[in-house]
N, C-alpha and C positions, 0 to 999 in steps of 0.2 A: 398860032396862038391857041392855047387850051380854051380860053373863054369863048372865042369865036366858034368853037365846035358845039357849043350849047345854042339852043334856039328858044325864043320866048315869043308868045303872042298874048296881048291883052286887048279885049274888046268888050262889047256889051254883054257877052255871055259869061266871061270870067277870065282867068289867067291860066295859061298853059305853058309848061316848060318841057323841052325835049333835051334829055341828057345826050352826050356824045355817043353813048351806047345804043341810042334809039329808044330807050325807055322814056315814056312821057307821064307827066303828072298834070292834072287839071282840077281847078276848083271853080265852081260858079260863084258869082258875087254874093248870093244869099248864104254861102258857107264861109265867106272870107270875113274875118273880124278886123283885119288891118293890113297895111303895107308897111314893112320895116326894112331898114338896111342894117346889116351887121358888118362891122369892120374888124380887121385883125392886123397883126404886124407881120404878115408873111410876104408882103410885097417888097420888092418888085418881082421876086422869084415866083411866089404863089399868088392865087386869086385872093386879094385882100379886101374886096368889097363884094358882099352878097346881098341880093334882093330876096325878100320873102313875102309872099301873100299868105298870111297865116290865118288858119281857121281851127275850129275845134276838132276837125277830122283830118288834121295834118296841114302841110304847107306845100306851096309851090316855090321852089328855090331856083335861082340862076345867078351866075356871077356877072359883075359889071363887065361889059365888053361882049356879052352874048349877042348873037345875031338876032336882030329885032328889038334890042334893048331901047334904042332911041324912040321907036314907035310906041313901045310899052310905056316909057317914061312920059311921052306926050299924052297918052291916054290917062295915066295916073294923075298927071297934073291937071287934067280936065275934071277930075272928081271933086265935088264940093268939099272944101275943108282940107285939101292937100296942103301940107306944110312945107313950102319951099325953103324956109329958114332952116328947118331940120335937115333937109337935103343938102344944103350948103355946109352945115356943120359936119355931116357924114362925109362929104367929099374932102374935108380938111382933116379928118381923123386918121391917125397913124397907129392907133392902139385898138385893143379889143373894146368895142362899144356897140350898143344897139340904139337905133334912132327910129322912133315912131313917126311915120310920115303921113299916115291917114288911118282913121278909124271909121269903120262902116257904121253909119247911124242906123241902118236897117236891121242890124243883128241884135238879138236880145242880149242885154248886158246882165251879168249876174247881180242879184240883189245884195248889195254890200251891207245892208242892215241885218242880214240873217246871221 
């Protein structure tokens, strides 16, 4: 399965994804603004659920079913404010949608009054 050829690690340092080609992407927590899931309608043929640790300097992405995903999810769920209700909504989605599961309270938010 394509998704299992991806690898992901989430720990106190940050989130790291390894593409099947061997290329890796890592973001430390102080650079991560949030954790989101994006769904699409490509399943069951394509990867229809993608995780993103999104930051200002890019993102770490991996598909549902990646090696290490269960451990990454357990780590994400330990983060204060992780939204399991949005996770459930994402798992029920069969269309193109984005679900915000967690926002990093430690990152600077842009001033919306400006």
